[in-house]
C-alpha positions, 0 to 999 in steps of 0.5 A: 551521521548528522544532518541539519535538515532531515524533515520530509516535505510537508506537501507529501502524504503517507500514501505518496511513500507507500506501495498501494493500500498498506492496510491490506498487508496485515493491518495499519502499521503503527509508524508510517513514513510521515511522522505525526504533527505535534500540537504546538498550540496546546499548552504543556505542563513541565516537570524538572529533575536533578542529575549528577551525584550532587544533584547539581544539574537540573533539566526540565521536560514536557509531560507526555500528552500525545495520542499517536502510536509513534509518539508513545513509542518515542516517549518510551525510547526517551524514558530509557535514555532518561533512566540511563542519565539518572543512573538508575539503569546502571544501579539495577544492572549492578545489583542484578549481577550481585543478586544472581551471584549470591544466589548461585553461591547459596545453592552450593552451600550448606546451611552451616557453612561459614559466610552463608549469613553474610552472603544472604544479607548481601543478597537481601540488600541487592534485592531491596535495592533493585525493588527500590530502583524499579519503584523509582523508575515507575514513579518517574515515568508517572511524573512524565505523563500528563494527568489524563494518562496517569490512571491507565499507567497505574492500572497497567503496572498493577496488572503487570507486576502483581497479577499471576502470569508473565513471560520470563527471560527465556520467553516461557509463560509462567502462570503460577506467580506474579512477575514482581519488581525484579529489575529491568525486565519489570520496567520493560514489561510495564512499558510494553503493556502501557504501549499495548493500550494504543498499539496492536499486539503484533506491532513489531511484525507490522513495522518490519513488514512496512519497512521491508516491503511497503515504502517507496520513493515517490515519483513526484517527490523530487518536484516537491523538494524531496531529497533521498538522504532525508527519506533514508534517514527517516527509514533508519530512524524507524528501524531504531523503534523496533526494540521498544515495540510489543510483538507476538512473542510477548503473548501467552503460549507463543510457539517456542520456535517463533523468533522475536520480531522486536529486533532492529534489522541488521545493517545489510538487511536495511541496506537492501530495503533502502535500495529496494525503495529507490526508483529503478534508474537510480538503483541501476546507477548505484550498481553500475558505479559500484560494480560487484558490491554488496552494501553492508554499511547504512551510513556509507550507503546513504552518503553514496546515494546522496552524491549520486542523486544530482547526476540521476536528476540531471539524466532524468531531466535530459531524457524528459527534454529529449522526449518532449522534443521528439513528440513536438517534431513528430519523430518519436520512436513510437511513430517511426515504428509505425505504431500511431499513438493518439495525442489525447490527454492522459487521465489523472488519478481520480478522474472519471471516464467521460460518458460518450455522447448519445447520437440524436434520434431521428423521427419523421412525422410524415412516415410515422403516420403513413409508413411507420416502418421507416419513421426512424431513418430520417427527420421530417424535413428530409422526407422524400416520400410524403408531403405534409397533406399525406400525398406521395411526392413525385417519383423519378421516372415513369415506372411505378417500380423506380426509386424515389428521388435521392432516398434509399430509406423509401425503397422498402416497399419497392423492394418487397414488390421486386422480391414478390415478382422474383418469387413468382418468376422462380416458381414458374421457372421451377415448374418448367424445369420439372416438366422438361425433366419429365419429358426427357425421361419419357423420350429416353424410355421410348427410344430405348424400347424402339432400339430393342425391337429393331435388334430383334 
């Protein structure tokens, strides 16, 4: 499936395509949705190579000088394609088969059997050819590197091939001997060790987790030129990088039951993750069109979603216009149901909550001198009790207990007087009630004694 324009909008950052903070899901992923920008202004050195049996084809390549993890992984992927183009991969595979077959024959033969010498010579020639091709491949990779990266590459190759300890083809750690130049596995080990200088040891695990759970189609993407086909092609491309990444299975003493994570997702798995990153309405539209359907072909899924996208955007635009009309006419469903929503502007991400303005405090300078208990209830100009010279203002009415004109703030003293008067009256009333109760009890006792004497 080819696409003339498969670049994401330059106005969107990685955070726009991700669910939350991706660093909280096991660390920063080595490759993210937005690819790193290439430094076109930086002058690059180039190197030329000849291809074909007669060396009649010449190609020129820029030397690798990148510093990002994705750039290094892409360069390793390119190098495998380069080895296949040079024919080195085919020669190593062919000689590996010859070597393994001859070793199998020698195991079942006696030392004096006819033909043993020829088989041994053929085995030695295959081993030598494999070593020469591995050396050639490692030298080619060195020629494709910038001068600043050559020293690290040579050190990595020596440590990987000559130092004891490596992971064999059965994912078992061998500690008593060095790997050596035994074929494509030696090249694989050197390239992964070189990548480990830049990427974490759980590189593949992070990448799988990132693709399956952390990518999402941004809500603001369509307004900035995003096409769903472009995003899904990028996800498909990211899936192809998995087989070139180091994983935890490459570490010493990894559990035998641990699966290898540097294997690309199966197509049905990738289809599920592609549908998961879609907006909810878009995903529901897909299943409504397809019915009882399980997607298993990535390219077909991308084409189907690409054809449905204009309809989804048209429906989305129509619904937005309907909501705008209802809000402008005041007939939205929220208002008709009785839930009155405020028309305040919604806060944008990153805005701070505005502080509530404090009410101005009140202070009366007159009451502060002559009645401080009510100085904070009004301002000086509104004072209705004191004049500026300290004299009390005229009260309404002739009674000394009447309130000041138009002011409840000055009624504190009068209220105290009223409560004091009521307290005295209540005390008198209680005394009177007690006396009356005692007098009633005396009368009842006298009457009862009198009636007893009459009956006698």
